[in-house]
C-alpha positions, 0 to 999 in steps of 0.5 A: 896399835901400840902407839894407840894403846900408849895414847889411851894410857897416857890420857887415863893417867892425866885424868886420874892425876886431875881427879887427885889434884881436885880432890887434894884441893878440895880437902883444904876446905875444912867442911869438905874434909869433915864431910869425908870423914863423916862418910868414912870413905877412903881417898879412891872413892872420894876422888870419884865424887869430888864435884858432888861432894862439893855440891853438898858442902855448898848446899850445907853452907846455904843452910847455915844462913837460911831462916826459912823456905822463902830464903832457900838457895839450894837446887831443890827448895827445902832439900840438901843434896846429901850423900850416903855410903853404899859399899864402894860407892856414894849415893846422893839423895835430896833430903828435906831440911827442918823447914820442909819437914815442918811444912809437910807435917803441918800440911798433913796434920790430923789425916792419913796421907795415902798413895794409891789407897782406896777411900774404904781404907782411908775411912777405916775405923777400929771400931768397925773391925770385925772380930767374929773370927777366932783367927783374928783375935791375936792380930786384934789384940796386937793392934789394940795394944799398939794403939794405947801404947804408941809412941812408947812402943814403936815396933811395927808389923809384918802382916802376911796372909791369905787374900781378902782376910782384911790385913790392910783394913786393920792396919789402916784403921789403926793408922787412921785412929793414930792420925786423929791423935796428931801423928803423922801417918802415911799409907802407900799401895806399894806397886802404885807408889813405885809408878808414881815416883817413876812418873815424877822422877824428871820433875825433881822437886815433886819426886823429892817431896813425895819421897821425903814424905814417905821416907820420914813419916812418923808411921808408914804403911807399905801395903801389898809388898811382894806384888810389885815388879822388882828392879834394882832401882825399886829394891835398892834405891827406893825400898832400901833407902826408905827402910835404912832411914827408918831403921836408923831413926826408929820410925814405925813401919808396917807391911802387908803382904800375901807372902811370908817373909821367907817368900818375900826374900826370894821375890826381892832377889829376882829381877829381870836381868839377874838374881841377887840374894845378898841385896834381898837378904839386906832388905829382909834384915831391915824389915825384921828389925823394924817389925813383928811378924804375924800371919792372918789366914782367914776367910776372903771377906771381899766376897 
């Protein structure tokens, strides 16, 4: 047993030495070193991700010489395999380049892109919002003000309240009107969007295009958040990544939910296998920074 353990320890030592050697060699490349410095990671983390970071550097080098999507030499057309530090690890995602983003904007000009949203909501109009309920007045004033002041006013809305009160219709109407002014707007029914992303995960390019469109859109509605089944993947890698990007780039984000923001925090902390209040709190803080919180308790108009 002693000899066996010594053999294992020797192999581990050799493995660590190889990682260290590869990392030191990679640091001789000025672009690799610049990327490591930008991420603000220590050598121990850098050693674990040397090959992936080298892949990023290779793709960034390709981008420097690229003049359009036709010339793209990267693994996923129009995207870069880009790292982001997440505590003591590095997450890698495919990020769309300027040519890909421009193509998506031109492709979706003058219309709201929708995932899992009904035709009724795709055709929602501010002129048809019913204003016969005093409980709606605050919200209608907010929406009207936002329409006239965007993009000078970019802070979105966390709109929660009773079932069937018209939350999604009102926000959808706002986004449809803004799309007519040539702003890029995307609406997603959150539980179904997660299913769509799962189904395209194995088709890397399709997954990346959908995810990038959602993450980078000028104005985004995440409808019915809190109705989904929470997993580490959906909360941390999908929702967390979307919100972090939108927060850093000051992009307008709307949410509708039947849960108050305090109830949503509890919901996000519970997965099938564990409870993680810290990660749920991190998501909630991003939502609070992106939005104004308004409640709509009104009669059920679905009846």
